N, C-alpha and C positions, 0 to 999 in steps of 0.2 A: 296542459298548457305549457308553452315555451315562452319565456320572457323575450326571446329573440324573434319570435314569430308574430310580428305586428301586422295586422290585417288592415288593408285600406279598401274602402268601397265608396263609390260616388253617390251623392245625393241621399245621405242618411241623416234625418233630423227628427227630433221630437221636442215637445215642450215639457217643462217641469216647474212646479211651484215649491220645490224644496228650498230651505234656507240654511244659513250657517256654513260650516266647513266640512260637514260629514258627507257621506255618499249621496248622490243625487238620484231621485226617483224619476223614471221616464213615464210620465203620466198620460200624455195625449199625443196623437199623431198630427203631422203637418201635411197639408195638401201638396201634392207634387213631389213628396219625398217618401222614402221607405222608413219603416220603424227599425230600430236597432235589432230587435228580435227576428226580423226578416232575413238578416244576413250574418248575424253573430250567434254563437252558441256560448254556453256558460264557460266563463274564465278566459274567453278570447281577449287578446290585448289589442288596443286601438289608440289612435290619437283623437282627442276631443277638444271642442271649444264650447264654453258656456258664456252667454251674453244676455244681460238684462237691459240693454239700451244705454247703460251708463258705465258699468264695470264689465270686464271680461276676464276670462281665465283659459289658458291653453296648457294642456298636459297630456301625459299618457295615462290611460285608464284601463280598468278591467271590467268587462261586462259580466254582470251577475244576473242569471235568468231567474225567473220565479213568477208568482202571480203579479207582482209589480216589479219589473226589472229595474236594476240600479246600475250606476256607473261609479266604481271606486276611483277617487280622484288622486292624481299625483302631478301637481302643477310644476311647470318649469318656466312659464312666462305668463305675466298677468298685468292688469292695469295698476297694480300696487307698485310703489316706487322701488321696492326691493324684490319684485316679482314673486311675492309670497301668495299663498292660497287666499282666495277672496271669501270674506264672511258675508254672503249674500243676504239681503233683506227680503221681506215678503214681496211677493209679486211673481209674475210669469217670466220665465227665462227660456231662451232657446239653447238647446244642446245638440251639437251636430259633429259628424266626423270631419276631420281636417287633415292637412298634410303640412306640418309646421316648417317654416323656412329653415330653422336651425337643424332640422333633421332631414332636409330634402337632399336628393342627389340629382345632379343635372349634367347634361352634355352641353358644352359651350359652343353650340352651333352659331356661327356668325360672329363670335368674339375673336378679336385679333390675337394672334399668338397661341391659340388653342386649336388642336387638330382633332377632327372627328375620328373615333376609333375605327379600326379596320379589322377584317377577319384575322384571327390568331394574335391580335394585338393584346398587350397587357395594359389595362387602364390604370392610371394613378391620379391622385388628387392634385389638381392644379391650385385650388384654394379650398375653402371650407366645404363647399357644396358642389363644385364642378369637377367632373372627371376629364382628364386629358389623355393624350396618346402620343407615343413616339415610335416611329418605324424601326428604331434600333433596339427595341425591346419586344420580343415575340415569344409566344408559347406554341409549341408543336403538340397539339392535343393528341394526335394519332400515336406519336412516339414518346410522349411525355418528356419533352425537352424544352429547355429555356435558352434562348439566344440573346446575347448582349453584344450589339454591333455585329450580329450574325443573323441574317434573315432566314437561313436554312441550317439550324443547329444540327451538328453531327454527334454531339454528346449530351449527357444529361444537363450540363451547363456548358455552353459553348461561348467563349469570349473572343470576339474578333478584335479589330483595331489595327493600328499601324506598327505595333511592336513597342511603343513607348509606354509611359505609365498608364495610358488609357486602356492598355491590354493586360494590366496586372491585377492580381487579386491580393489583398492584404487581410490577414486573419491572425488571431492569437494562437491558433492551432488548427491542425488538419487531422482528420481520421481517414487513414488510407486502408481500403479494403484489399481483398485478395488479388486484384488486378494490378496493384502497385502503382508506382509513378512512372509514366511513359515519357521518354525523351525521343523526339523525332530525329530522323537522319538529317545530317547537315545542320544540326542545331548550333547556334552561336556563330553562324557563317563559316563553319568548318566543313568543307566539302567532303573530307575523308571520314568524318564521323558517321557511323552506320546506324546510330540510334541504339536504344536499349530500354530496359525496364529495371527499376530499383524496387525490390520487394521488402527490404528490411531497413531499419533506421541507420543513420550514419553515426559512427563512433570515432572520436578524435584519435589521431595517432598517439602512441605512448612509447617512451624509451624505457626499456626494462633494465633494471639493475643499476646500482650506484656507479660502477665502473663505466658503463655506457653513458650514463647521465653526465659524467665528468668530461666526456669527450664530445658528445653530440647534443644538439639543442633543437627545439621546435619553435617555429614562429608562424605568424599569419593568423588570419581570423579563425580558421579551423585547423591550425597547426599543420598546414600542408607543406611548409618549408622545413627541410632538414638541413642543418649546417654543422660544421665543426666549430667548437668553441676555441677562443684564443688561448694559447698556452705560453708558458714562459720559455725564453730562449734556452737552448741546450738540452731540450727534451726530445725524445724520439718516440714515434708511434710503433709499439712492438708488443709482442706477447709477453708471457711471464719471463722473468729474469732467468738467465742460464745459471748453471751450477747446482741445480737441485739434484737430489739423489734419485736415480732412475728407479721405477718409472715415474716421470714427472706428470702431474695432473694438468690437463689443459685449463686455461683461464681466458677471460675476455681481454683483448688487447687494449692498451691505453697509452697515454703519453707518460714516459718515465725517463730518468737518466740512464745512460748506457753503463753497464757494469764491467768489471774486469773479466768476469766469466763469459761475457758476450764476445770478447776480443778473439779468443782462439778460433772461433768460427770464421772470423775475417781472414786469419792466417791460412786457414784450410782452403779458402776459396782459390788462392793462387799460390802454387809452390814457387813460381818464379819470383813473386813478391817477397816471400820469406828468404829466398836465396840472395836477392839483392840487398836486403837489410843486413844479413849476416856478413856479406862481403864488404860492405861499406863501414861496418863497425870498426874494423882494424885500421882503416884509413883515418877515421875520426880519432881513434886512440893515439895514433902517431902524432897527429897535429896537436892534440890536447896536451901531450907531454911537453912540447915546446912552449905552448901557451901557459901551462901551469908554472913552469920555471920562471918565465918572464913576470908573471903576476906576483910570484913569491918575492922576486928581487925588488919589484916596485913597492910592494906592501912593506918590505923591511925598511926601505928608505923613508916611507911615510911614517912608520912607527917611530923610527929614531928621531925624526923631526918633531913629532908630537911629544915624545919623552923629554926633549930639550926645552919644552915650554912649561917647565915647572913653575916659573914665575906667574904665568897666566892662571894655572890651577890654584896657586896659593891666593892670588888676588881675588879670584871668584869665590873661594871659600870664605875669605875674610868679609868681602862685600855682602854675601848672602847672609852671613851671621848678623851683621849690622842691620840689614833690612828686616830680618826676622825679629830681632830685638825691638826695633822701632815699631814694628807692627803689633807685637805683643804688648808694648808699653802704651799704645795709643788708646787702648780700651775699646776699640771698634771691633765688635764681634761679628758684624755682618760682612758677607763677602761681596765686594763691589765689582770685581773684574775677574772672570774665570776664563781661562784659555785651555782648551783640551788639546794636548799634544798627540794623543792617539785616539782612534775611533772608539766610541762607546760600545761596549760589548752587547751582544743580543740579550734581551730580557733585562737590561739595566737602564735606569732612567738617566742618571748622570753620575760621574765619579769625580770628586775634587778633594783637595786638601786645604785646610785653613791653618795648618800648623798645630791644631789641637787634635787632629785625627782625620781618617778618611771617612767619607759618607757615601754609601752605595745604596740605591733604591730608597733613600730617605725622602722626607718632604723637602720641597724646594720653595724658597721665599725670596724671589728676585725683586730688587728695588730700583726704581727709575731715579737717576740723579742728574744734576746739571752737567753739561760738558765742561771738562777741566780737571784739575787735580783735586784730590779729596783733602779738605781742611783737617788739621789734627783733631779738632773736636767733633768732626763729622758734620752732616747736613741736618738742618732742622726740618720740622714737618712740612713747612711751606716749600721746601726745595727738593723733597723726595717723596715718593709714594710707592707702595707695594704694587708693582705692575703685574706680576705673574706669581701665582701661588699653586703648589701641588702638594697634597697631603701625603703622597707616597702610596696611596692605595686606590682611591675611588673618585677624587674630585680635583679638578683643575680650574682655576679662576683667573680671568684677566681683569686688570684694574681693581684689585682686591679692596683698596681703600676708598674706592668711589670718587677719585679725583676727576677733573675735567681733562681726561686723556682719551682721545678718539682711537678707534681700532679700525684698520682697513686691510682688506684682502684684494690683491690685484689678480686679474686674469691675463691671458695672452694678448687680448685686444681691448681690455676694459680696466681702467685704473681703479674703479670703485665697484669691483665685483660684489663685495660686501663691505659696508661702512656703518660704524656705530657712532652716533652723535652723543657723547657722554653728557654734555651740558644740558641737552634737551631730552635725554632718555628716548632717543629715536633710532630706528634701524633703516638704512637705505640699501636698496639693491640697484646697482648701476647708477647711483646718484650719491654725491657727498653733501647734499643739502636736503635731507628728508624733512618733510613737512607734517608727518603724522607718525604714529607709533611704528607703522611699517609702510614704507614708501617704495613702490616698485616702479622704476622707470623703464617700462616695457609695454608693448601693445597687447599683452595678454598674460594670464597665468594659467597653469594647467593642473587639474586633478586627474591623474591618469586612470584610476580604477573606478568603474561604475559600481554603484551600490544602491539597493532599493530597500530603504527602511519601511517598517510599518509605522502607523501614526503613534505607536507607543514603544518603538524600539529604544534601546538604551542610547543615551546621547547627552551632550552638554550644550548649554545655550550657545548659539552661534555656530554649531557644527553644520557643515554643508556637504551634501552628497548629490549625486546625479545618476540618471540612467537615460535611455534613449527617449523617454516620454516626459520626464519631469525633472525639475530642480527641487531639492528637499532642504529645508532649514529647520534646525532644532530651536524652537522658540522658548522652551523652558525644559526643566529636567525631564527626559524621556518623553517629550511631546514634540511631534514633528508636523509641519505644514508643507504643502507642495504647490508648485505652479507648473501648469502644462507647457510643453514646448511645441512649437509648430514651425513648419517650413516657410520659407519666403524666397 
């Protein structure tokens, strides 16, 4: 017996006096109908209906042969409100073979919008019980081919259409056999393209070696664009620096400063250039002798004039001593006005002197004061606040004391590229009136990199990720939910 082999026969009916919910015995024949045993053998599967004039039951049954044949009942529709099996009372019932509506298959002949199947057509369900047909979907039985928008398929699956999305196939993956992927000639409207076959998978371009990666870059969806990276001014694209002891080992070229050892090779290019340089040096020397004498005479006059200004020097010394004494006596230990007369050296934070000593790479504690002169007793807390603090090693803080002092960064065309509202503890981007903790005055924000977490990936509440199919949100620790994306 096969559970899928349901057998249907016309005009098969018998009577039964069985009761309850167990198997029904087939006890007597009905005139004008065949008995079940006439057409069914033991364990055949069939559709049956039992009716006692008041209650009925329809289901799939199994015919059990024997001295008194029985029908094993499996109800799916009945006169009970919940379509459950009927507990039949005493009396005579009819039991006959039927074709239930819920299990029927029909062809929608005469129904609007439904097409009758044709030869080689592939039927599909138009609704629960009715088969429909479309001429754009065919099966070539002789060649075992399926055509979609192609009435005469030339391949195992042949998709026709106008070349738009109706001609495309989307799948999460493809298994390519030994025949590879075929590209026809003239593909992509390029007449010169002769076509070809790709037998192996595509591998993205790579730039080998750190030196090459410093010079070249890759971009594009599949890294198909190769470009030179931007370099600082004054660098030259060249091989290893000259001056090495022969034999010099070859190395990858890169952008580097030119060295003195590279220059002799320039001189060797043109003997004429070297000759011209040598000849002109003597002329320059003759001119420079006269120029040097004039400069010496002028500088002597300037020096005599400066030496005659001893009064100015004495006054400056006296004045600076008074100023230093006044500053030391004021008891003000903070530095209010710092002016750097020389550039700060590389790797140094700031260099300044307060009279007590020099401070290099130390912490910085700058204070904001009112405009005007400093009173002898200094400012009170209402008139000054620590605006910038640096501990000298790892932390820099703006508005250290937490006063109502806003912070703003300007762009070339935007006055409020970044704005912090200290009074309301808010941050604005392209706005100086943020209305929430972060207020972005723009038509969109961008998360550049796609990422696909699992439902239990590591994450914090509020984390957001995306890929081409979903938006993901972390709703609690290491717990993610997602919403599908669709085109429009």
